[in-house]
C-alpha positions as CSV (number, residue, x, y, z in Angstrom):
1,M,-110.3,22.4,-189.2
2,N,-107.3,22.7,-186.9
3,L,-108.0,22.9,-183.2
4,D,-106.1,24.3,-180.7
5,D,-105.4,23.2,-176.7
6,I,-107.0,25.4,-174.6
7,K,-105.6,25.9,-171.2
8,V,-108.0,27.4,-168.5
9,N,-107.6,27.3,-164.7
10,I,-110.6,27.8,-162.3
11,L,-111.7,26.9,-158.9
12,V,-114.4,25.0,-158.2
13,D,-116.2,26.2,-154.4
14,G,-117.5,22.9,-152.1
15,V,-115.1,20.4,-153.9
16,D,-112.5,20.0,-150.9
17,E,-116.0,19.7,-148.5
18,A,-117.2,16.8,-151.1
19,T,-114.3,15.3,-150.6
20,E,-114.2,15.1,-147.1
21,K,-117.5,13.9,-146.8
22,V,-117.4,11.2,-149.4
23,E,-114.2,9.9,-147.5
24,K,-116.5,10.2,-144.3
25,L,-119.0,8.1,-145.8
26,V,-116.9,5.6,-147.5
27,K,-115.7,5.1,-144.2
28,T,-118.8,4.8,-142.4
29,L,-120.2,2.3,-145.0
30,K,-117.6,-0.1,-144.5
31,E,-118.0,0.3,-140.6
32,A,-121.6,-0.1,-141.3
33,K,-121.1,-3.6,-143.5
34,T,-118.4,-4.8,-140.5
35,L,-121.3,-4.9,-138.0
36,A,-123.4,-6.2,-140.7
37,D,-121.2,-8.9,-141.2
38,E,-120.8,-9.6,-137.5
39,L,-124.1,-9.9,-136.7
40,A,-125.3,-11.9,-139.4
41,S,-122.4,-14.6,-138.4
42,M,-123.5,-14.4,-134.3
43,K,-125.5,-17.8,-132.8
44,F,-127.9,-17.2,-130.4
45,D,-129.2,-19.8,-127.6
46,I,-132.6,-20.1,-127.3
47,K,-133.9,-21.6,-124.1
48,F,-137.9,-22.0,-122.9
49,K,-138.7,-21.4,-119.3
50,D,-140.7,-23.9,-118.0
């Protein structure tokens, strides 16, 4: 059986928009991780009132 290569050009609507949203999500997740790390490293002073 001989298989030939077939080239097909296609256009898929919405790929660019999806790519932009994924990039925005990645940026947001990185920012969220940074904030979570900052919160985790915070120290609190607890003082009791008389």
